[in-house]
N, C-alpha and C positions, 0 to 999 in steps of 0.2 A: 871628443867622445863624451857623452853624458855619463855622469857618475851613476853607477848601479849599486844598490845595497846588497851586501852578501846574503845568501840564503840563511835562514835560522838553523842553528845546529840542533839536532834531536836531543831530547833530554836523556841524560845517562840513566841506565837501568839501575834500580835500587840494589843495594848489596844483597847477595844471596845468603839466606840463612842455612843452618845445618839441615833443617827439614827439607828445604827446597833442593839442596844438593843431593839428598838421598832419594828424591822422588824419581820414579821411572817416567819416560816420555809419555806412556799411555795414561798414567795418572795425571800428568800435567795437562794433557789434552782433555781428559774426562774427569773433572774434579768430582769428589764424593758428594752425595746428596746432603743438603743441609737439613737439620732438624726443623720440623714445622714450628711455626710460631705458636704461642699459647692459644690463639683464637682458632687454630686449624686442628681438626680431629679427623682421624681415619677410623672407620668402623668396618670390622670384618663381618661379612655375611649380612650386610644390610640390603642386598638386592632382593627382589621379589622371588627369584628362583630359589635362592638359599633359604629364605624364610619359609617358602612352601615345602621345600624338602625336609627341613627340620620339623615343621608341624606334622607332616605326613609320617615321619619316623616316630615322633612321639605318640601319635594315634595308633600306629602299628604296634608299638611296644605295649601300650595300654591294653590293646585288644588281645595280644598274645598272653599278657599277664592274667586277664580275665578268663581266657580260655583255659589256662593252666590251673587257675583256682577252681574253675567249674569242674575240670576233669578230676582233680584230686580232692574235691570237697569232702567226700565220704571218708577218705583216709585222714584228712586233716582233722575232721571231727573226732575220729577215734584217737588220734594223738592228743588232742586237747582234753578229751574225757580221761584218758590214761594219766595225763599230767595232773589233772585235778584230783583223781583218785589217789595218786601217789602223795600229793600234798595233804590230802585228808587222812591218809593212813600214817603219815610221818609222826603225828603226835603220839600214836600208840607205840610206834617203834621207839621213840625217845623215852617214853615212860618205861618200857621194858629194859631199855639200855641203862636208864638210871637205877633200876632195881638191881642190876648186876649182870644181865645177859650181854654177850657180845652183840655188836650191831648186826652181824650176819645172822645170828641165831634169832634175834628179835624180828628181823625182816622175814625169815623163814616161818616163824610162828604166826605172824600176822598174815602172811600170804597163804598159809595152809588154812587158816580160818576163812579167808575170802573164797578159796576154792571149795571148801566144805559148804559154804552158803550157796554157791552156784549149783553144786551137786545136789544139795537138798531141794533147791528150787526145781531142778529138772526132774528129780525122782518123785516129788510130790505133785507137781502140776501136770506134767505130760500124761502120765497114766490116768489121772482124774479127768482131764479133758477128753481123752480118747474114749473112756468109759461113758462119760456123759453124752458124747456124740452118738455112741452106739445105743444107749438107752433112749435117746430122743428118736432115733430112726425106728426102734422097735415100738415106741409108743405113738408114733405118728398116726397110724390108723385109728387108735382110740381118740386122739385129739380131733380127727376129722368127724368121728361119730358124735363127739360132744358138740361140735359145731352144728351138726345136723339137728340136734335136739334144741338148739337155741332158737327162740321164735324170730328174733330179728334176722339172724343168719338164714333161717329157713325162708323168710320172706324175700330176702335178697337173692337166694338161690332160685326161687321160683321165677323171679323176674329176669335174672341175668344168667342163670345156670353156672354159678361160680364153682360149686362143689364138683359138678360133672367135669368142668374144665380142669379143675385141680386134679381129680382122679385120673383123667386121661393123660394129663401132663406127667403125673408120677409113674404111670404105667408105660409111657412111651420111652423110646431110646434116647431122647434128647436129654433127659435128666441124667442118665448114666454118663453120657459124653460130657456134660457140664460138670458132673461130680468128679469124673476122671481128670478133666482139665483143672478143676479146682484143687484136686489132690496134688497134681504136678506143681501147680503154683505154690501150694502150701509147703510142699517138699523143698522147693527152691528158696522160699522164705526161711524155712528152718535151717537149711544149709548155710545161707547167708548170715543168719543170726548166730549160728555156732562159730562160723569163721570170725565174725566181728567180736564175739565174746572171747575167743582164744587170743585174738590180736590185742584186745584191751588188757587181758591178763598178763600177757608177755611184756607189753610195753609198760604196764604199771610196775611190774617187777624190776625192769631195767631202770625206770625213772626213780623208783623208791631206793634202789641200791646206789644210784649215782646222783641223788638229789643235792647232796652237799657240794660235790664237785661242779654240778651245773650252776648252782647259785654262786659259788666262788668264782667261776669263770665269767659269769655275767657281771659280777662286781668289778672284775679287773678291766672291763671295757669302759668303765667310768673314769674320768680324770681323777688323779690322786687327791686333788684339793676338795673334791666333792664326794669322794668315795665313802667316808664315814657316815655322812648324812644319808646318802642313797642306801647304804647297807642297813642302817637302822630302820629306814622306811620300808625297804624290801623285806626285812625279817618280820616286821610288824604285819605287813600284808600277808605274807605266807602263814604267819601264826593265826591271823583272823580267818583266812580262807580254809586252812586246815581245821580250825575249830568249828567252822560252819559245816564242813563236810562230815567231820566226825560227829558233831551234834545231830545232824540230820540222820545219820546212820543209827545213832542211839535212839532217837525218837521213833524211827521206823521199826526198830527192833521191839520197842515197847508196844507199839501199835499191833505188830504181828502177834506177839505173845498174848496180849490181852484179847485180841480177836479170836485166837485159837481156843482159849479157855471158855469164852462166852458162847461161841458157836458149838463147842462140844457140849456145854450144858444145855443149850437149846435143842440139841439133836439135829443140827444141820449137817447134811452129808458133805464129805470132803473138806472137813474143817481145816486140816493142815494146809491143803492147797489154797483154800480161800484166804487163810491167814498170811501165807507167803505173798499172794497177790496184793492183799491190803498193805503189807509192809513195803513192797516194791513201789506200788502206786503212791504211797504216802510220801515218797521222795519228791514227787512232782509238785511244784508250788501251785497254790490256788485250787486246782481242780483234781489233784491226785487223790485226796482223801474221799472226795465224792465219787470218783470212779470205782475205787475199791469197795466203798459202801454199797454202791448200786449193784455190783457183781454179786456180793455176798447176800444182799437182800433179795435179789431175783432168784438166786439159788434156794434161799429159804422159803420162797413162795411156793416151790414145788412140794414142800413138806405140808404146810398149812398156812392159812392167812394169819392166825394169831402168832405163829412163829416168825413170819416175815415182819409183822408189826413190832414184835419184841426186838428183832434184829435191827430194825430201823431206829427204834428208840435208843438202843445201845449206841449206835454210831453217832446219833445226834448228841447224846450226852458226852460220849468220849471225845468228840471233836472239840467241844467247849473246854473240857478238862485239858486236852492237849494244847489248845491255843493259849489258854490263860494261866495254866499251872506248870505243865511239863516243859513246853518250849521256852518260856522266859528263864527258867532255872538252868536249862541245858545250854541256852545260847547267850547267857548273860556276859560271858567273857570272850565271845567270838565276834559277832556282828551286831550292830545296832543301827539298822537301816530303817528309816521311817516307813510306815505302812503304805503311804502313797507311792514312795519310791520303789518299794517292793512290788506293788501291783504293776506299775509302769515298766519296771525292768523285766518282770516275768512276761508281760504281754509282748514287749519288743523282742525279747529272746525267743519266745515261742514263735513269733512271726518270722524271725530270721532262720532259726535252726530247728524248729519244732520242739519236741520234748526235751532234747538235749540242750537247746538254747534256753528253755525255761529253767532247767536245772542249774545251768551255769550263770544265769543272769544275776541272781542275788549276790553271790560272792564277788562277781565283777563290779556290781554296784557298791558293795562294801569297800572294795579296793579304791574305786573312784572317789567315794566319800572321804576315805582316809587321805588321799592325795590332795583333795580340795581343802580339807581342814588343816593339814600339816604344811602344805607348800603354797598353794595359790592364795588362800585367804590371808595368811600372814604377810605375803608379799604385797598384796593390795593395801593392807593396813600400813605398811612402811612407806608406801608412796602416796 
């Protein structure tokens, strides 16, 4: 028989370790997944569906946010105005508190003064406006007769029949319906204005009473390492904004008092109402003083042409005195915004939020200027 080699023996199994002894049969059959190597990356949401869903969700959120802001824009404006008024009235409260009054008594005294101003505005302006409207309606036939005696108007009337059309329109029922609709619209505007004024007064009172706690809570949201720097910067911004608002109120008060005395001397009717209108419009940057002067001068024109010219000369002279004498002395410790920045800020604020935006634009520009000079520019110099 031929010699045959024995078959090779299988290699012995390696000795089992403690971890292998404790493994279950399922784990032995299905070993755990290994970690990917350094060159392998797994990205969650990298598919086109997930990307599209995330983008659509972001667009929907942005749209809902814009709709919410558009719906509550009027109320947000009232809140911002109330907050600025509270910041502007806070220096007066601090002064009274330093004199010796408790803070609640100082807030009450300042708030009573604000309510008295609004009450005086309503008592002086509303009856004067209603009386002037009634006088205009009574004098309207006389104005038409004066137009008939004018040669140019008579020539146009002969060509186009303007006065005949005007008289027929005044005697028709369309004028009454339009006047009634206008009165309803004016009543709605008055009710809305009264509601807005009451809302601003109430919010201003609450903000003024809790201004310290609001600022303290805001500073607590800043990390402790940066809190002293942010607190000093925030206090300086509040001081400047408050000084600007208080200074504007003082300048407007001076304008109103001066206008009242001059109009009373010139014999212009409704001097108190016109003085309050001048004081309120003087708060509006750039165009406010011109609006108040135009209203007062047009009213003086009903007295006589020399009186209107004297009124116009007074406003031109006073505006120069206010711009170059009164305003620099009152505003020297509050804001120091360049003239170009003031004009640009007022234009942008007016385009965004109208009169309210123009009122708030300059203190916001002063705050931005302070942040630039105290934070951003020094950081750029260090780098």
